[in-house]
C-alpha positions as CSV (number, residue, x, y, z in Angstrom):
1,M,-1.8,21.9,10.8
2,S,0.7,22.3,7.7
3,Y,2.6,19.5,6.7
4,R,5.3,18.9,4.0
5,K,3.5,17.4,0.9
6,C,2.9,13.7,1.6
7,E,1.2,11.3,-0.5
8,V,-0.7,8.3,1.2
9,I,-1.0,5.2,-1.1
10,A,-3.3,2.3,-0.4
11,I,-1.9,-0.8,-1.9
12,A,-5.1,-3.0,-2.2
13,N,-6.7,-6.0,-3.6
14,Q,-9.5,-8.0,-1.8
15,K,-7.9,-11.1,-3.4
16,G,-4.7,-12.5,-1.6
17,G,-1.4,-13.6,-3.2
18,V,-1.1,-10.8,-5.9
19,G,1.7,-9.4,-4.5
20,K,0.3,-6.5,-2.1
21,T,3.0,-6.8,0.5
22,T,6.1,-7.1,-2.2
23,T,4.8,-4.3,-4.0
24,T,4.3,-2.2,-0.7
25,L,8.1,-2.7,0.7
26,S,9.8,-2.9,-2.9
27,L,8.0,0.4,-4.0
28,G,9.1,2.0,-0.4
29,V,12.6,1.2,-0.6
30,A,12.5,2.1,-4.4
31,L,11.0,5.4,-3.5
32,S,13.7,5.7,-0.8
33,K,16.4,5.5,-3.2
34,L,15.0,8.3,-5.1
35,G,15.5,10.5,-2.2
36,K,11.7,10.4,-0.8
37,K,11.1,10.0,3.1
38,V,8.7,6.8,3.3
39,L,6.8,5.0,6.0
40,V,5.0,1.7,5.3
41,V,2.2,0.6,7.2
42,D,1.0,-3.0,8.0
43,A,-2.4,-2.8,7.8
44,D,-3.1,-6.6,8.0
45,P,-3.5,-8.8,11.3
46,Q,-1.3,-11.3,9.4
47,G,1.6,-9.1,10.0
48,D,3.2,-10.2,6.5
49,L,4.8,-6.9,5.8
50,T,6.0,-6.8,9.5
51,S,7.8,-10.0,9.2
52,C,9.0,-9.5,5.6
53,M,10.8,-6.9,7.3
54,G,12.4,-8.8,9.7
55,W,10.2,-8.6,12.8
56,Y,9.3,-12.3,12.7
57,H,7.7,-12.5,16.2
58,Q,5.4,-9.7,15.3
59,D,2.7,-11.0,18.0
60,E,5.4,-9.9,20.9
61,L,5.3,-6.3,19.5
62,S,3.5,-4.0,22.2
63,N,3.2,-1.1,20.0
64,T,1.6,-1.7,16.6
65,I,-1.0,0.0,14.5
66,S,-3.6,-1.8,16.5
67,S,-2.2,-0.3,20.2
68,L,-2.2,3.2,18.0
69,M,-5.7,3.2,16.9
70,E,-7.0,2.0,20.0
71,H,-5.3,4.9,21.7
72,S,-7.0,7.1,19.3
73,L,-10.3,5.4,20.3
74,R,-9.9,6.3,23.6
75,D,-8.7,9.7,22.8
76,E,-5.3,9.1,24.7
77,I,-2.0,11.2,24.4
78,I,0.7,9.0,22.5
79,N,4.2,9.6,21.6
80,K,3.9,8.8,18.0
81,D,7.7,7.7,17.7
82,D,7.0,4.8,20.3
83,F,4.9,2.9,17.3
84,I,7.7,3.3,14.5
85,L,10.4,0.8,13.6
86,H,13.5,1.7,11.5
87,H,14.5,-0.5,9.0
88,D,18.2,-1.0,7.5
89,E,17.0,0.2,4.0
90,N,16.1,3.5,5.0
91,I,12.6,3.2,5.4
92,D,10.1,3.3,8.3
93,L,7.4,0.6,9.5
94,L,4.2,1.1,11.5
95,P,3.8,-2.7,12.3
96,S,1.0,-4.9,12.7
97,N,0.1,-8.3,14.5
98,I,-3.0,-10.3,15.0
99,E,-4.6,-7.9,17.3
100,L,-5.3,-5.7,14.8
101,S,-8.2,-8.4,14.2
102,A,-9.7,-7.4,17.6
103,T,-9.3,-3.7,16.8
104,E,-11.5,-4.4,13.8
105,M,-14.5,-5.4,16.0
106,N,-13.9,-2.5,18.4
107,L,-14.3,-0.2,15.5
108,V,-18.0,-1.3,14.8
109,N,-19.3,0.7,17.5
110,A,-16.7,3.5,17.7
111,M,-17.6,7.2,17.3
112,S,-16.4,8.4,13.6
113,R,-15.0,4.9,13.1
114,E,-14.2,5.2,9.5
115,Y,-11.5,7.8,10.3
116,T,-9.8,6.5,13.3
117,L,-6.7,5.4,11.2
118,R,-6.6,8.5,9.2
119,N,-6.5,10.6,12.5
120,C,-3.5,8.4,13.5
121,L,-1.9,9.0,10.3
122,E,-2.0,12.8,10.7
123,F,0.8,12.9,13.3
124,Y,3.1,11.2,10.8
125,K,2.5,13.2,7.5
126,K,4.8,16.2,8.6
127,D,7.4,13.5,8.6
128,Y,7.2,11.7,5.3
129,D,6.9,12.3,1.5
130,Y,4.9,8.9,1.2
131,I,2.9,6.7,3.4
132,L,2.2,3.2,1.9
133,L,-0.4,0.9,3.4
134,D,-0.3,-2.9,2.9
135,C,-4.1,-3.7,3.1
136,M,-5.3,-7.2,4.2
137,P,-7.2,-9.0,1.3
138,S,-10.7,-8.1,2.4
139,L,-13.0,-5.3,2.4
140,G,-13.8,-5.0,6.2
141,M,-13.5,-1.9,8.6
142,I,-9.7,-1.6,8.5
143,T,-9.7,-1.6,4.9
144,I,-12.3,0.9,4.8
145,N,-10.1,3.1,7.4
146,V,-7.0,2.7,4.9
147,L,-9.5,4.0,2.0
148,A,-10.4,7.0,3.9
149,S,-6.9,7.5,4.7
150,A,-5.5,7.3,1.2
151,D,-4.8,9.9,-1.5
152,K,-4.9,7.2,-4.2
153,V,-5.1,3.5,-4.6
154,I,-2.5,1.1,-6.4
155,I,-4.2,-2.3,-7.3
156,P,-1.7,-5.1,-7.7
157,V,-3.1,-7.7,-10.1
158,Q,-1.6,-11.1,-10.7
159,S,-1.1,-12.2,-14.2
160,H,-3.6,-15.1,-15.2
161,Y,-6.8,-15.6,-16.8
162,L,-9.1,-14.6,-13.8
163,A,-7.2,-11.3,-13.1
164,A,-10.3,-9.2,-13.6
165,K,-12.5,-11.3,-11.7
166,G,-13.3,-9.8,-8.2
167,M,-12.2,-6.4,-9.1
168,S,-15.6,-5.3,-9.4
169,Q,-16.3,-5.2,-5.8
170,L,-13.2,-3.5,-4.9
171,L,-14.0,-0.8,-7.4
172,K,-17.5,-0.5,-6.0
173,T,-16.1,-0.1,-2.5
174,V,-13.6,2.5,-3.5
175,S,-16.3,4.4,-5.2
176,K,-18.6,4.2,-2.1
177,V,-15.6,5.6,-0.1
178,Q,-15.3,8.3,-2.6
179,R,-18.9,9.4,-2.3
180,Q,-19.4,9.0,1.2
181,I,-16.2,9.4,3.2
182,N,-13.1,10.5,1.1
183,P,-13.9,12.5,-1.7
184,K,-10.4,13.1,-2.8
185,L,-9.7,9.1,-3.3
186,K,-8.2,8.1,-6.6
187,I,-7.5,5.2,-8.2
188,D,-3.9,5.5,-9.6
189,G,-3.9,2.5,-11.8
190,I,-3.6,-1.3,-11.9
191,L,-0.2,-3.1,-11.5
192,L,0.4,-6.2,-13.1
193,T,2.5,-8.7,-10.9
194,L,4.1,-12.0,-10.8
195,I,4.5,-12.0,-14.6
196,D,5.8,-15.4,-16.4
197,T,8.2,-13.9,-19.2
198,R,8.1,-17.4,-20.7
199,T,4.6,-17.0,-21.8
200,K,2.3,-14.7,-23.8
201,L,-0.5,-14.6,-20.8
202,S,0.7,-11.2,-19.4
203,K,0.2,-9.5,-22.7
204,E,-3.2,-11.1,-22.9
205,V,-4.1,-10.3,-19.3
206,K,-3.1,-6.9,-19.9
207,E,-5.2,-6.5,-23.3
208,Q,-8.2,-7.9,-21.3
209,L,-7.7,-5.5,-18.3
210,Q,-7.5,-2.8,-20.8
211,D,-10.5,-3.6,-22.6
212,I,-12.7,-3.9,-19.5
213,Y,-11.0,-1.2,-17.3
214,G,-8.6,1.0,-19.6
215,S,-11.4,3.5,-20.4
216,I,-11.6,4.7,-16.6
217,I,-8.4,3.4,-14.9
218,R,-4.8,3.6,-15.8
219,I,-2.9,0.2,-16.4
220,Y,0.8,0.7,-15.6
221,E,3.3,0.4,-18.1
222,T,5.6,-1.5,-15.8
223,Q,4.9,-5.2,-15.1
224,I,6.7,-7.2,-12.1
225,P,8.2,-10.5,-13.2
226,R,7.8,-13.7,-11.1
227,A,11.0,-14.6,-9.1
228,I,11.8,-17.1,-6.3
229,K,14.3,-14.7,-5.0
230,V,11.4,-12.2,-4.0
231,A,10.4,-14.9,-1.5
232,E,14.0,-15.7,-0.4
233,S,14.6,-12.2,0.2
234,T,11.6,-12.1,2.8
235,S,13.3,-14.8,5.0
236,F,16.1,-12.2,5.6
237,G,14.2,-9.5,6.5
238,K,15.3,-7.5,3.2
239,S,13.6,-6.1,0.1
240,I,14.5,-7.4,-3.2
241,F,17.0,-4.5,-3.4
242,S,19.2,-5.7,-1.1
243,Y,19.0,-9.3,-1.9
244,D,19.2,-9.1,-5.4
245,K,20.4,-5.7,-6.5
246,N,21.0,-6.5,-10.2
247,G,18.0,-8.8,-10.6
248,K,14.7,-8.4,-12.8
249,V,12.4,-7.6,-10.0
250,T,14.7,-5.0,-8.5
251,E,14.7,-3.3,-12.4
252,A,11.1,-3.5,-12.3
253,Y,10.3,-1.9,-9.3
254,E,12.8,0.9,-9.8
255,M,10.9,1.4,-13.1
256,F,7.5,1.5,-11.4
257,A,8.7,3.8,-8.6
258,K,9.5,6.4,-11.5
259,E,6.3,5.6,-12.8
260,V,4.4,6.3,-9.7
261,L,6.5,9.5,-9.5
262,E,5.8,10.8,-12.9
263,N,1.9,10.3,-12.4
264,E,2.1,12.3,-9.3
265,S,4.2,15.0,-11.4
266,T,1.8,15.1,-14.0
267,R,-1.4,15.4,-11.7
268,Q,0.1,18.1,-9.9
269,K,0.8,19.6,-13.3
270,N,-2.5,19.2,-14.5
271,A,-4.0,20.7,-11.1
272,F,-1.8,24.0,-11.3
273,T,-3.0,24.3,-14.8
274,R,-6.7,24.1,-14.0
275,S,-6.3,26.4,-10.8
276,R,-5.1,29.3,-13.0
């Protein structure tokens, strides 16, 4: 099968409260505003991304990432469009709900269990430039499926002194997936989030991450500030772009989207140069 060039990006960190869902939604909208066709995927049974986009009663949804994966496990024919929700901000959503927890358990004894989500996403790649996957804060079978599906990983990290703590397990998991399941998987970078601009902490945390991981992982130049309006926007089912279009968080995610695109452009250029 031939596709438009679709980049699949996992937004991952096994620690909760670091801004994974906000980053998934905001990056998706920012890329859309730059002319890209974007699908965001809620790969968390809590369904936070689904509710943040305005589908507050996600447990009432009959067609979700869970039901899509269950159809795939049973090798059933599906209509891929039945599982997509269209958001007003010109991005699409593959929603989630608590049933994904049961699907994770069903994967344990499934054939080619690590590839179930990847097989599902193959149906959508021809329709999108970017597929962004919002991971749950754990390293279970669903997250393994996400990493098996992705081309690269973005790691949001909250700006505090323990930012680096716990990242080693995520990096070990990514490395294992690279070796055994998905050799093309790359870590694109670490994104500092929830920055308090009133303190010097973010600079110190960035220096700490640079010292520990800078030789092997990119630390994005863009940093995402903390703002109460981010939390407010989700109660209206909107991204920060619609709720506070001139705010500092909106500006930061605009810059971040451009940085992601520049990184991809550089990677493609380097790959072309090596192939000559």
